[in-house]
MMTF fields as JSON, N, C-alpha, C and O atoms, coordinates in Angstrom:
{
  "mmtfVersion": "1.0.0",
  "mmtfProducer": "UNKNOWN",
  "numBonds": 351,
  "numAtoms": 352,
  "numGroups": 88,
  "numChains": 1,
  "numModels": 1,
  "chainsPerModel": [1],
  "groupsPerChain": [88],
  "chainIdList": ["A"],
  "bondAtomList": [4, 2, 8, 6, 12, 10, 16, 14, 20, 18, 24, 22, 28, 26, 32, 30, 36, 34, 40, 38, 44, 42, 48, 46, 52, 50, 56, 54, 60, 58, 64, 62, 68, 66, 72, 70, 76, 74, 80, 78, 84, 82, 88, 86, 92, 90, 96, 94, 100, 98, 104, 102, 108, 106, 112, 110, 116, 114, 120, 118, 124, 122, 128, 126, 132, 130, 136, 134, 140, 138, 144, 142, 148, 146, 152, 150, 156, 154, 160, 158, 164, 162, 168, 166, 172, 170, 176, 174, 180, 178, 184, 182, 188, 186, 192, 190, 196, 194, 200, 198, 204, 202, 208, 206, 212, 210, 216, 214, 220, 218, 224, 222, 228, 226, 232, 230, 236, 234, 240, 238, 244, 242, 248, 246, 252, 250, 256, 254, 260, 258, 264, 262, 268, 266, 272, 270, 276, 274, 280, 278, 284, 282, 288, 286, 292, 290, 296, 294, 300, 298, 304, 302, 308, 306, 312, 310, 316, 314, 320, 318, 324, 322, 328, 326, 332, 330, 336, 334, 340, 338, 344, 342, 348, 346],
  "bondOrderList": [1, 1, 1, 1, 1, 1, 1, 1, 1, 1, 1, 1, 1, 1, 1, 1, 1, 1, 1, 1, 1, 1, 1, 1, 1, 1, 1, 1, 1, 1, 1, 1, 1, 1, 1, 1, 1, 1, 1, 1, 1, 1, 1, 1, 1, 1, 1, 1, 1, 1, 1, 1, 1, 1, 1, 1, 1, 1, 1, 1, 1, 1, 1, 1, 1, 1, 1, 1, 1, 1, 1, 1, 1, 1, 1, 1, 1, 1, 1, 1, 1, 1, 1, 1, 1, 1, 1],
  "groupList": [{"groupName": "MET", "atomNameList": ["N", "CA", "C", "O"], "elementList": ["N", "C", "C", "O"], "formalChargeList": [0, 0, 0, 0], "bondAtomList": [1, 0, 2, 1, 3, 2], "bondOrderList": [1, 1, 2], "singleLetterCode": "M", "chemCompType": "L-PEPTIDE LINKING"}, {"groupName": "THR", "atomNameList": ["N", "CA", "C", "O"], "elementList": ["N", "C", "C", "O"], "formalChargeList": [0, 0, 0, 0], "bondAtomList": [1, 0, 2, 1, 3, 2], "bondOrderList": [1, 1, 2], "singleLetterCode": "T", "chemCompType": "L-PEPTIDE LINKING"}, {"groupName": "LYS", "atomNameList": ["N", "CA", "C", "O"], "elementList": ["N", "C", "C", "O"], "formalChargeList": [0, 0, 0, 0], "bondAtomList": [1, 0, 2, 1, 3, 2], "bondOrderList": [1, 1, 2], "singleLetterCode": "K", "chemCompType": "L-PEPTIDE LINKING"}, {"groupName": "LEU", "atomNameList": ["N", "CA", "C", "O"], "elementList": ["N", "C", "C", "O"], "formalChargeList": [0, 0, 0, 0], "bondAtomList": [1, 0, 2, 1, 3, 2], "bondOrderList": [1, 1, 2], "singleLetterCode": "L", "chemCompType": "L-PEPTIDE LINKING"}, {"groupName": "GLU", "atomNameList": ["N", "CA", "C", "O"], "elementList": ["N", "C", "C", "O"], "formalChargeList": [0, 0, 0, 0], "bondAtomList": [1, 0, 2, 1, 3, 2], "bondOrderList": [1, 1, 2], "singleLetterCode": "E", "chemCompType": "L-PEPTIDE LINKING"}, {"groupName": "SER", "atomNameList": ["N", "CA", "C", "O"], "elementList": ["N", "C", "C", "O"], "formalChargeList": [0, 0, 0, 0], "bondAtomList": [1, 0, 2, 1, 3, 2], "bondOrderList": [1, 1, 2], "singleLetterCode": "S", "chemCompType": "L-PEPTIDE LINKING"}, {"groupName": "VAL", "atomNameList": ["N", "CA", "C", "O"], "elementList": ["N", "C", "C", "O"], "formalChargeList": [0, 0, 0, 0], "bondAtomList": [1, 0, 2, 1, 3, 2], "bondOrderList": [1, 1, 2], "singleLetterCode": "V", "chemCompType": "L-PEPTIDE LINKING"}, {"groupName": "ALA", "atomNameList": ["N", "CA", "C", "O"], "elementList": ["N", "C", "C", "O"], "formalChargeList": [0, 0, 0, 0], "bondAtomList": [1, 0, 2, 1, 3, 2], "bondOrderList": [1, 1, 2], "singleLetterCode": "A", "chemCompType": "L-PEPTIDE LINKING"}, {"groupName": "TRP", "atomNameList": ["N", "CA", "C", "O"], "elementList": ["N", "C", "C", "O"], "formalChargeList": [0, 0, 0, 0], "bondAtomList": [1, 0, 2, 1, 3, 2], "bondOrderList": [1, 1, 2], "singleLetterCode": "W", "chemCompType": "L-PEPTIDE LINKING"}, {"groupName": "ILE", "atomNameList": ["N", "CA", "C", "O"], "elementList": ["N", "C", "C", "O"], "formalChargeList": [0, 0, 0, 0], "bondAtomList": [1, 0, 2, 1, 3, 2], "bondOrderList": [1, 1, 2], "singleLetterCode": "I", "chemCompType": "L-PEPTIDE LINKING"}, {"groupName": "CYS", "atomNameList": ["N", "CA", "C", "O"], "elementList": ["N", "C", "C", "O"], "formalChargeList": [0, 0, 0, 0], "bondAtomList": [1, 0, 2, 1, 3, 2], "bondOrderList": [1, 1, 2], "singleLetterCode": "C", "chemCompType": "L-PEPTIDE LINKING"}, {"groupName": "PHE", "atomNameList": ["N", "CA", "C", "O"], "elementList": ["N", "C", "C", "O"], "formalChargeList": [0, 0, 0, 0], "bondAtomList": [1, 0, 2, 1, 3, 2], "bondOrderList": [1, 1, 2], "singleLetterCode": "F", "chemCompType": "L-PEPTIDE LINKING"}, {"groupName": "ARG", "atomNameList": ["N", "CA", "C", "O"], "elementList": ["N", "C", "C", "O"], "formalChargeList": [0, 0, 0, 0], "bondAtomList": [1, 0, 2, 1, 3, 2], "bondOrderList": [1, 1, 2], "singleLetterCode": "R", "chemCompType": "L-PEPTIDE LINKING"}, {"groupName": "ASP", "atomNameList": ["N", "CA", "C", "O"], "elementList": ["N", "C", "C", "O"], "formalChargeList": [0, 0, 0, 0], "bondAtomList": [1, 0, 2, 1, 3, 2], "bondOrderList": [1, 1, 2], "singleLetterCode": "D", "chemCompType": "L-PEPTIDE LINKING"}, {"groupName": "HIS", "atomNameList": ["N", "CA", "C", "O"], "elementList": ["N", "C", "C", "O"], "formalChargeList": [0, 0, 0, 0], "bondAtomList": [1, 0, 2, 1, 3, 2], "bondOrderList": [1, 1, 2], "singleLetterCode": "H", "chemCompType": "L-PEPTIDE LINKING"}, {"groupName": "TYR", "atomNameList": ["N", "CA", "C", "O"], "elementList": ["N", "C", "C", "O"], "formalChargeList": [0, 0, 0, 0], "bondAtomList": [1, 0, 2, 1, 3, 2], "bondOrderList": [1, 1, 2], "singleLetterCode": "Y", "chemCompType": "L-PEPTIDE LINKING"}, {"groupName": "GLY", "atomNameList": ["N", "CA", "C", "O"], "elementList": ["N", "C", "C", "O"], "formalChargeList": [0, 0, 0, 0], "bondAtomList": [1, 0, 2, 1, 3, 2], "bondOrderList": [1, 1, 2], "singleLetterCode": "G", "chemCompType": "PEPTIDE LINKING"}, {"groupName": "PRO", "atomNameList": ["N", "CA", "C", "O"], "elementList": ["N", "C", "C", "O"], "formalChargeList": [0, 0, 0, 0], "bondAtomList": [1, 0, 2, 1, 3, 2], "bondOrderList": [1, 1, 2], "singleLetterCode": "P", "chemCompType": "L-PEPTIDE LINKING"}, {"groupName": "GLN", "atomNameList": ["N", "CA", "C", "O"], "elementList": ["N", "C", "C", "O"], "formalChargeList": [0, 0, 0, 0], "bondAtomList": [1, 0, 2, 1, 3, 2], "bondOrderList": [1, 1, 2], "singleLetterCode": "Q", "chemCompType": "L-PEPTIDE LINKING"}, {"groupName": "ASN", "atomNameList": ["N", "CA", "C", "O"], "elementList": ["N", "C", "C", "O"], "formalChargeList": [0, 0, 0, 0], "bondAtomList": [1, 0, 2, 1, 3, 2], "bondOrderList": [1, 1, 2], "singleLetterCode": "N", "chemCompType": "L-PEPTIDE LINKING"}],
  "groupTypeList": [0, 1, 2, 1, 3, 4, 5, 2, 6, 6, 7, 8, 1, 7, 3, 9, 3, 6, 9, 6, 0, 9, 10, 6, 1, 11, 2, 0, 12, 1, 7, 8, 8, 7, 11, 9, 13, 9, 3, 11, 7, 11, 0, 0, 7, 11, 0, 14, 3, 0, 7, 6, 15, 9, 16, 2, 12, 3, 17, 7, 9, 16, 2, 18, 3, 13, 5, 7, 7, 11, 6, 0, 3, 6, 3, 7, 6, 6, 5, 11, 6, 9, 4, 8, 11, 7, 0, 19],
  "groupIdList": [1, 2, 3, 4, 5, 6, 7, 8, 9, 10, 11, 12, 13, 14, 15, 16, 17, 18, 19, 20, 21, 22, 23, 24, 25, 26, 27, 28, 29, 30, 31, 32, 33, 34, 35, 36, 37, 38, 39, 40, 41, 42, 43, 44, 45, 46, 47, 48, 49, 50, 51, 52, 53, 54, 55, 56, 57, 58, 59, 60, 61, 62, 63, 64, 65, 66, 67, 68, 69, 70, 71, 72, 73, 74, 75, 76, 77, 78, 79, 80, 81, 82, 83, 84, 85, 86, 87, 88],
  "secStructList": [7, 7, 2, 2, 2, 2, 7, 2, 2, 2, 2, 2, 2, 2, 2, 2, 2, 2, 2, 2, 2, 2, 2, 2, 6, 6, 6, 6, 7, 7, 1, 4, 4, 4, 4, 2, 2, 2, 2, 2, 2, 2, 2, 2, 2, 2, 2, 2, 2, 2, 2, 2, 2, 2, 6, 6, 6, 7, 2, 2, 2, 2, 2, 2, 2, 2, 2, 2, 2, 2, 2, 2, 2, 2, 2, 2, 2, 2, 2, 2, 2, 2, 2, 2, 2, 2, 2, 7],
  "xCoordList": [0.819, 0.167, 0.911, 1.934, 0.576, 0.973, 0.828, 0.16, 1.543, 1.569, 0.125, -0.541, -0.291, -1.641, -2.663, -3.376, -2.603, -3.862, -3.259, -4.203, -2.026, -1.797, -2.156, -2.181, -2.343, -2.738, -3.825, -4.808, -3.725, -5.197, -5.802, -6.955, -5.215, -5.877, -7.062, -8.221, -6.249, -7.316, -8.289, -9.453, -7.953, -9.033, -10.134, -11.331, -9.574, -10.812, -11.903, -13.125, -10.919, -11.823, -12.717, -13.641, -12.388, -13.041, -14.453, -15.521, -14.174, -15.347, -16.28, -17.495, -15.855, -16.481, -17.068, -18.089, -16.712, -17.367, -18.584, -19.686, -18.303, -19.466, -20.55, -21.684, -20.377, -21.342, -22.159, -23.382, -21.128, -21.84, -22.906, -23.967, -22.373, -23.429, -24.391, -25.451, -24.517, -25.682, -26.488, -27.508, -26.207, -26.841, -27.459, -28.664, -26.693, -26.915, -28.358, -29.37, -28.136, -28.761, -30.12, -30.686, -30.384, -31.364, -32.855, -33.709, -33.097, -34.55, -34.706, -35.828, -33.558, -33.816, -34.208, -34.801, -33.697, -34.011, -35.232, -35.243, -36.166, -37.294, -37.731, -38.552, -37.368, -37.331, -36.395, -35.22, -36.71, -35.809, -34.146, -32.994, -34.59, -33.289, -32.446, -31.503, -32.875, -32.025, -30.698, -29.807, -30.658, -29.581, -28.631, -27.635, -28.87, -27.806, -26.523, -25.563, -26.598, -25.241, -24.39, -23.194, -25.17, -24.443, -23.918, -22.968, -24.746, -24.12, -22.827, -21.962, -22.643, -21.653, -20.53, -19.42, -20.719, -19.724, -19.023, -17.844, -20.334, -19.629, -19.147, -18.509, -19.395, -18.349, -17.152, -16.164, -17.084, -15.68, -14.695, -13.579, -15.246, -14.485, -14.185, -13.129, -15.017, -14.832, -13.845, -13.126, -13.731, -12.703, -11.755, -10.721, -11.475, -10.141, -9.501, -8.286, -10.419, -9.81, -8.878, -7.778, -9.845, -9.483, -8.268, -7.358, -8.35, -6.947, -5.779, -4.723, -5.982, -4.705, -4.426, -3.263, -5.209, -4.778, -4.277, -3.166, -5.102, -4.831, -3.285, -2.285, -3.583, -2.345, -0.883, -0.032, -0.578, 0.378, 1.2, 2.424, 0.328, 0.759, 0.601, 1.309, -0.623, -0.751, -1.262, -2.346, 0.309, 0.06, -0.979, -1.507, -1.072, -2.009, -3.179, -3.552, -3.964, -5.091, -5.34, -6.441, -4.479, -4.568, -5.005, -5.999, -4.442, -4.454, -5.535, -5.825, -6.271, -7.623, -8.892, -9.839, -8.563, -9.498, -9.245, -10.195, -8.459, -8.177, -8.909, -9.854, -8.649, -9.333, -10.892, -11.587, -11.422, -12.788, -13.227, -14.265, -12.285, -13.108, -13.041, -13.741, -12.252, -12.34, -13.467, -13.98, -13.976, -15.114, -16.323, -17.228, -16.246, -17.416, -17.718, -18.793, -16.282, -16.688, -16.808, -17.297, -16.341, -17.415, -18.769, -19.521, -19.027, -20.558, -21.412, -22.617, -20.456, -21.122, -21.678, -22.837, -20.741, -20.696, -21.945, -23.057, -21.691, -23.019, -24.12, -25.094, -24.403, -25.731, -26.047, -27.247, -25.211, -25.507, -26.035, -26.965, -25.282, -25.748, -27.15, -27.728, -27.73, -28.97, -29.939, -30.933, -29.684, -30.28, -30.612, -31.811, -29.973, -29.897, -30.8, -31.592, -30.981, -31.691, -33.143, -34.162, -32.912, -34.445, -35.387, -36.592, -34.349, -35.25, -35.772, -36.818, -34.892, -35.375, -36.308, -36.643],
  "yCoordList": [-1.017, -0.096, 1.236, 1.291, 2.219, 3.725, 4.232, 3.673, 5.387, 5.93, 6.625, 6.61, 7.243, 7.741, 6.453, 6.527, 5.644, 4.365, 4.017, 3.575, 3.914, 3.536, 4.626, 4.346, 5.519, 6.893, 6.472, 6.037, 6.577, 6.714, 7.842, 7.912, 8.799, 10.13, 10.134, 10.544, 9.542, 9.365, 8.564, 8.925, 7.223, 5.989, 6.817, 6.709, 7.753, 7.922, 9.216, 9.367, 9.869, 11.023, 10.722, 11.444, 9.253, 8.765, 8.049, 8.014, 7.43, 7.003, 8.239, 8.045, 9.197, 10.55, 11.085, 11.732, 11.008, 11.36, 10.698, 11.215, 9.554, 8.553, 8.599, 8.559, 8.694, 9.085, 10.353, 10.488, 11.326, 12.524, 12.53, 13.153, 11.614, 11.326, 10.658, 11.027, 9.864, 9.114, 10.176, 10.38, 10.978, 12.069, 12.892, 13.069, 13.649, 14.34, 14.015, 14.716, 12.809, 12.156, 11.077, 10.192, 11.334, 10.188, 10.59, 9.731, 11.947, 12.138, 11.874, 11.697, 11.85, 11.733, 10.15, 9.874, 9.292, 8.06, 7.367, 6.839, 7.236, 6.906, 5.546, 5.322, 4.581, 3.357, 2.587, 2.92, 1.329, 0.412, 0.343, 0.583, -0.032, -0.296, 0.591, 0.261, 1.977, 2.974, 3.193, 3.973, 2.589, 2.431, 1.56, 1.35, 0.951, -0.173, 0.41, 0.141, 1.314, 2.068, 2.349, 2.066, 3.017, 3.817, 2.922, 3.222, 1.566, 0.598, -0.177, -0.447, -0.565, -0.652, 0.221, -0.242, 1.55, 2.564, 2.491, 2.325, 2.698, 2.407, 1.381, 1.502, -0.084, -1.131, -1.028, -1.487, -0.5, -0.105, 0.433, -0.05, 1.807, 2.743, 2.254, 2.633, 1.235, 0.726, -0.45, -0.806, -1.017, -2.274, -1.595, -2.087, -0.568, 0.117, 0.757, 0.843, 1.186, 1.765, 0.446, 0.522, -0.641, -1.878, -2.372, -2.916, -2.05, -2.949, -2.24, -2.822, -0.573, -0.138, -0.108, 0.08, -0.246, -0.452, -1.771, -1.995, -2.839, -4.241, -4.649, -5.24, -4.085, -4.356, -4.114, -4.683, -3.123, -2.659, -3.981, -4.111, -4.845, -5.976, -7.517, -8.481, -7.496, -8.649, -8.188, -7.868, -8.355, -7.921, -8.571, -7.993, -9.869, -10.994, -10.277, -9.753, -10.293, -9.899, -8.556, -8.253, -7.739, -6.193, -6.385, -5.752, -7.079, -7.193, -7.756, -7.49, -8.739, -9.612, -8.447, -8.257, -7.655, -6.298, -5.554, -5.588, -5.001, -4.095, -4.883, -4.324, -6.167, -6.627, -6.504, -6.22, -6.779, -7.036, -5.659, -5.398, -4.634, -3.304, -2.679, -1.841, -3.254, -3.41, -3.513, -2.692, -4.682, -5.469, -4.751, -4.55, -4.228, -3.396, -1.836, -1.264, -1.417, -0.207, -0.547, 0.294, -1.8, -2.069, -2.531, -2.506, -2.987, -3.289, -1.893, -1.728, -0.881, 0.488, 1.166, 1.538, 1.231, 1.927, 1.18, 1.707, -0.091, -0.755, -0.732, -0.778, -0.677, -0.265, 1.14, 1.413, 2.091, 3.152, 3.592, 4.377, 2.955, 2.974, 2.356, 2.778, 1.414, 0.671, 1.434, 1.648, 1.955, 3.046, 4.153, 4.276, 4.812, 6.026, 5.675, 6.585, 4.631, 4.022, 4.075, 4.67, 3.332, 2.775, 4.109, 4.214, 5.228, 6.354, 7.368, 8.017, 7.311, 8.008, 7.533, 8.291],
  "zCoordList": [-0.008, 0.017, -0.006, 0.677, -0.632, -0.404, 0.998, 1.869, 1.147, 2.577, 2.671, 3.707, 1.465, 1.688, 2.205, 3.206, 1.589, 1.973, 3.137, 3.792, 3.993, 4.938, 6.134, 7.333, 5.74, 6.948, 7.573, 6.974, 8.911, 9.64, 9.655, 10.082, 9.246, 9.298, 7.837, 7.784, 6.841, 5.613, 5.938, 5.764, 6.516, 6.964, 7.744, 7.479, 8.846, 9.824, 8.747, 8.735, 8.044, 7.197, 6.36, 5.983, 5.922, 4.935, 5.534, 4.922, 7.011, 7.312, 8.238, 8.277, 8.801, 9.004, 7.803, 8.035, 6.494, 5.199, 5.397, 5.58, 5.348, 4.835, 5.759, 5.282, 7.274, 8.189, 7.899, 7.936, 7.578, 7.3, 6.057, 6.079, 4.814, 3.91, 4.399, 3.893, 5.131, 5.976, 6.385, 5.727, 7.451, 7.957, 7.191, 7.369, 6.063, 5.303, 4.329, 4.317, 3.571, 2.746, 3.541, 2.898, 4.735, 5.32, 4.91, 4.688, 4.827, 4.484, 2.917, 2.442, 2.124, 0.917, 0.321, -0.722, 1.29, 1.127, 1.412, 2.524, 0.782, 0.875, 0.964, 1.854, 0.242, 0.264, 0.973, 0.819, 1.955, 2.696, 1.498, 1.858, 0.194, -0.288, -0.94, -1.66, -0.619, -0.867, 0.089, -0.249, 1.062, 1.917, 1.543, 2.236, 0.36, 0.127, 0.078, 0.8, -0.927, -1.19, -0.28, -0.212, 0.539, 1.686, 2.77, 3.493, 2.849, 3.659, 3.14, 3.972, 1.756, 1.352, 1.421, 1.682, 1.195, 1.342, 3.049, 3.361, 4.027, 5.34, 5.896, 6.942, 5.19, 5.281, 4.727, 5.301, 3.702, 3.146, 3.738, 3.93, 4.141, 5.26, 6.316, 6.823, 7.021, 8.399, 8.075, 9.009, 7.03, 6.813, 6.339, 6.791, 5.549, 5.437, 6.641, 6.821, 7.425, 8.75, 9.796, 10.344, 9.744, 10.403, 9.857, 10.484, 8.167, 7.827, 8.24, 8.492, 8.346, 8.756, 10.17, 10.527, 10.897, 12.564, 12.568, 13.051, 11.993, 12.18, 11.285, 11.693, 9.994, 9.355, 9.535, 8.851, 10.619, 11.333, 12.037, 12.006, 12.621, 13.428, 12.769, 13.059, 11.711, 11.1, 9.516, 9.029, 8.935, 7.764, 6.6, 5.65, 6.988, 6.093, 5.895, 4.845, 7.419, 7.553, 7.199, 6.738, 7.352, 6.788, 5.194, 4.84, 4.371, 3.367, 2.664, 1.497, 3.594, 3.285, 3.516, 2.754, 4.963, 5.046, 3.912, 3.13, 3.601, 2.116, 1.196, 0.639, 0.897, -0.499, -0.429, -1.404, 0.983, 1.216, 0.965, 0.357, 1.522, 1.491, -0.327, -0.896, -0.667, -2.242, -2.788, -3.548, -2.372, -2.838, -2.58, -3.391, -0.893, -0.713, -1.541, -1.721, -1.959, -2.801, -4.453, -5.207, -4.935, -5.899, -5.937, -6.912, -4.702, -4.898, -4.388, -4.578, -3.662, -3.305, -4.703, -4.887, -5.515, -7.147, -7.599, -7.631, -7.949, -8.581, -7.892, -8.644, -6.741, -6.123, -6.202, -6.229, -6.245, -6.412, -7.889, -8.071, -8.905, -10.087, -10.408, -11.41, -9.659, -9.6, -9.26, -9.954, -8.028, -7.322, -8.214, -8.462, -8.638, -9.813, -10.729, -10.973, -11.361, -12.284, -11.577, -11.925, -10.581, -9.955, -9.74, -9.968, -9.162, -8.699, -10.008, -10.029, -10.909, -11.996, -13.06, -13.97]
}
């Protein structure tokens, strides 16, 4: 990983931004399935944060968590596109 991706500040900032996005867009999400993209985004940010902390002591587990975070990122993007088409 690069130094930026290993940064705890960047990981915490990403998690805080996702939480702010949840709070700001809460009223806009009228259906229960409209929260799926934000769930995947939260899981991505949380898994990356854990990968940064755990990866210092257990690098293999940190890499697995980062791989899972990447999968969550892909799922968040796919679900966002599907939601956009479903809402419009």
